[in-house]
C-alpha positions as CSV (number, residue, x, y, z in Angstrom):
1,X,-20.1,0.3,10.1
2,X,-20.2,4.2,10.8
3,X,-17.1,4.8,8.0
4,X,-14.1,3.8,9.8
5,X,-12.8,0.2,9.6
6,X,-12.8,-2.2,12.4
7,X,-9.5,-3.2,13.6
8,X,-8.9,-6.8,15.5
9,X,-6.4,-7.6,18.2
10,X,-4.5,-11.2,17.5
11,X,-7.2,-13.1,19.2
12,X,-10.0,-11.7,17.2
13,X,-7.5,-11.7,13.7
14,X,-7.3,-16.0,14.4
15,X,-10.9,-16.3,15.1
16,X,-11.8,-14.6,11.6
17,X,-8.6,-16.5,10.0
18,X,-10.8,-19.4,10.7
19,X,-14.1,-17.8,10.1
20,X,-12.4,-17.4,6.5
21,X,-12.4,-21.1,5.5
22,X,-16.4,-20.9,5.6
23,X,-16.9,-18.4,3.0
24,X,-18.0,-19.6,0.0
25,X,-15.7,-17.4,-2.4
26,X,-12.3,-19.6,-0.2
27,X,-10.6,-21.6,-2.4
28,X,-7.2,-22.8,-1.0
29,X,-6.0,-19.5,0.0
30,X,-7.9,-17.5,-3.2
31,X,-10.8,-15.2,-3.2
32,X,-13.0,-16.4,-6.3
33,X,-14.7,-12.9,-6.4
34,X,-11.4,-10.9,-7.1
35,X,-10.0,-13.5,-9.3
36,X,-9.8,-12.0,-12.9
37,X,-8.1,-14.8,-14.8
38,X,-5.2,-15.6,-12.1
39,X,-5.5,-16.6,-8.2
40,X,-6.0,-13.7,-5.9
41,X,-4.8,-14.0,-2.2
42,X,-8.3,-13.7,0.5
43,X,-7.7,-9.8,1.3
44,X,-9.5,-11.1,4.9
45,X,-7.0,-14.3,5.7
46,X,-3.9,-11.5,5.9
47,X,-5.5,-8.3,6.9
48,X,-6.3,-7.5,10.7
49,X,-8.8,-5.1,9.7
50,X,-12.5,-5.8,8.1
51,X,-11.9,-5.3,4.9
52,X,-14.0,-7.7,2.3
53,X,-17.8,-6.4,2.6
54,X,-19.1,-10.2,1.6
55,X,-17.3,-11.3,5.0
56,X,-18.5,-8.7,7.2
57,X,-22.1,-9.4,5.5
58,X,-22.4,-13.1,5.1
59,X,-19.4,-14.6,7.0
60,X,-18.9,-12.5,10.0
61,X,-22.7,-13.1,11.7
62,X,-22.0,-16.9,12.1
63,X,-19.5,-16.3,15.5
64,X,-21.8,-13.8,17.6
65,X,-19.4,-12.7,20.0
66,X,-16.9,-11.9,17.3
67,X,-19.2,-9.9,15.6
68,X,-20.1,-8.2,18.5
69,X,-17.0,-7.2,19.2
70,X,-16.3,-5.6,16.0
71,X,-19.6,-4.3,14.5
72,X,-21.6,-3.3,17.2
73,X,-19.0,-1.8,19.8
74,X,-21.0,0.8,21.2
75,X,-24.5,-1.5,21.3
76,X,-22.6,-4.1,23.3
77,X,-22.4,-5.3,26.5
78,X,-20.4,-7.7,28.5
79,X,-22.7,-10.3,30.4
80,X,-22.1,-10.3,34.1
81,X,-21.6,-14.1,34.7
82,X,-19.4,-15.1,31.8
83,X,-18.3,-11.8,30.6
84,X,-18.6,-12.3,27.1
85,X,-19.6,-9.5,24.7
86,X,-23.6,-9.3,23.9
87,X,-26.1,-7.3,22.3
88,X,-29.0,-6.8,25.2
89,X,-32.4,-6.8,23.8
90,X,-33.3,-4.0,26.2
91,X,-31.7,-1.3,28.4
92,X,-32.0,-3.8,31.1
93,X,-30.3,-6.8,30.0
94,X,-27.5,-8.0,31.9
95,X,-26.9,-11.3,31.0
96,X,-25.9,-13.5,27.7
97,X,-28.4,-15.5,25.8
98,X,-26.1,-18.5,27.0
99,X,-26.5,-17.2,30.8
100,X,-29.8,-15.7,30.6
101,X,-31.7,-19.3,31.1
102,X,-29.5,-20.4,33.6
103,X,-29.7,-17.5,35.8
104,X,-33.7,-17.7,35.0
105,X,-33.9,-21.1,36.0
106,X,-31.6,-20.0,39.0
107,X,-34.5,-17.5,40.4
108,X,-37.3,-19.6,39.7
109,X,-35.1,-22.0,42.0
110,X,-34.6,-19.9,45.1
111,X,-38.2,-18.7,44.4
112,X,-39.4,-22.2,45.1
113,X,-36.9,-23.1,47.4
114,X,-39.4,-24.0,50.2
115,X,-40.3,-27.0,48.5
116,X,-43.3,-28.0,47.2
117,X,-45.4,-26.1,50.2
118,X,-49.5,-25.7,49.4
119,X,-51.3,-23.0,50.9
120,X,-54.2,-24.1,53.0
């Protein structure tokens, strides 16, 4: 992050709330890292911003689409087929990893559309 805290829309917030349960420091709505004798609510579960560094570093990468939408807004692209955000491996990247395989097979089928023709 370049100094500013990313804000989430409602859909992203709900996805982040589901991810919070995957955090190893999450315990029934409380954060074990912030606890100092009495329970402290998990800040990531109640905020529309990314505030917890542990969540950002360890838990957010579990959802690649959400991480792309929040962390790498400048370097992300939208897939030409499904519209999901992804990180291109080169400047020519057009498809997310899921659609790239399908598009490659489709191109291969188009190339071999004439069947099993063997030149003489």
